[in-house]
C-alpha positions in Angstrom: -43.0 78.8 8.4 -42.4 75.3 7.5 -39.3 73.5 6.8 -38.7 70.4 4.9 -35.7 68.2 5.0 -35.0 65.9 2.2 -32.5 63.1 2.2 -31.4 60.1 0.3 -30.5 56.9 1.8 -27.5 55.2 0.1 -26.6 51.6 0.2 -23.2 50.8 1.6 -20.6 51.1 -1.1 -19.5 47.6 -2.3 -15.9 46.7 -1.4 -13.6 47.3 -4.3 -12.8 44.2 -6.3 -9.5 42.7 -5.5 -7.4 42.4 -8.7 -6.4 38.9 -9.5 -2.8 38.2 -8.7 -0.7 38.2 -11.8 0.3 34.7 -12.9 4.0 34.2 -13.6 4.7 32.8 -17.0 7.0 29.8 -17.0 10.2 30.0 -19.0 8.8 27.4 -21.4 5.7 29.7 -22.0 8.0 32.7 -22.7 10.2 30.9 -25.1 7.3 29.3 -27.0 5.5 32.6 -27.3 8.7 34.2 -28.7 9.4 31.4 -31.1 12.6 30.3 -29.4 13.5 26.7 -29.0 15.8 25.4 -26.3 17.4 22.0 -26.4 20.4 20.4 -24.8 22.1 17.3 -23.4 24.4 16.0 -20.7 26.9 13.2 -21.3 28.6 11.4 -18.4 30.5 8.2 -18.0 31.9 6.0 -15.3 35.6 5.4 -15.3 36.8 2.1 -13.9 40.5 1.2 -13.6 42.3 -1.0 -11.2 45.6 0.6 -11.9 47.3 -2.6 -13.0 47.4 -1.9 -16.8 50.3 -0.7 -18.8 48.6 2.6 -19.6 47.1 3.2 -16.1 50.1 3.4 -13.8 49.6 7.1 -13.1 45.8 7.1 -12.6 44.8 8.2 -9.2 41.0 8.5 -9.7 39.7 4.9 -9.9 36.0 4.0 -10.1 34.6 7.5 -10.5 31.9 9.2 -12.5 32.9 12.1 -14.8 31.0 14.8 -16.7 32.1 14.4 -20.3 30.1 17.2 -21.9 27.0 19.4 -21.5 25.5 21.6 -24.1 22.6 24.1 -24.5 21.2 25.2 -27.9 18.9 28.2 -28.2 17.5 28.8 -31.7 15.1 31.3 -33.3 14.4 29.9 -36.8 11.4 31.5 -38.4 10.0 30.2 -41.6 10.9 33.4 -43.4 13.5 36.0 -42.6 16.5 36.1 -40.4 17.1 33.6 -37.6 19.8 32.7 -35.1 21.2 29.7 -33.3 23.5 29.7 -30.3 25.2 26.4 -29.2 27.2 26.5 -26.0 29.1 23.3 -25.0 31.4 22.6 -22.1 33.0 19.6 -20.6 35.9 17.8 -19.2 37.2 14.4 -19.0 39.3 12.2 -16.8 42.4 14.0 -15.8 45.6 12.3 -15.1 48.1 14.2 -12.9 
């Protein structure tokens, strides 16, 4: 009796492809893709006083920078349909005790 053995030779399986790392979208990309615009401003000033004037006798913060106001505006304003605009502003000024 004879016997026969058959076989198949397989090439080594290729390594699975490594998926590309997801790229994080920047905030600008996300806002632009959604049609939202973001704008804002910061206003600051320099306060100078030597304390010798008639209206400055109670000032105790001479020669200082101060934040006057900062604002952020977010808007969704499509050419047609409903839109929205949010404007947030905050600030302070020179405080006299």
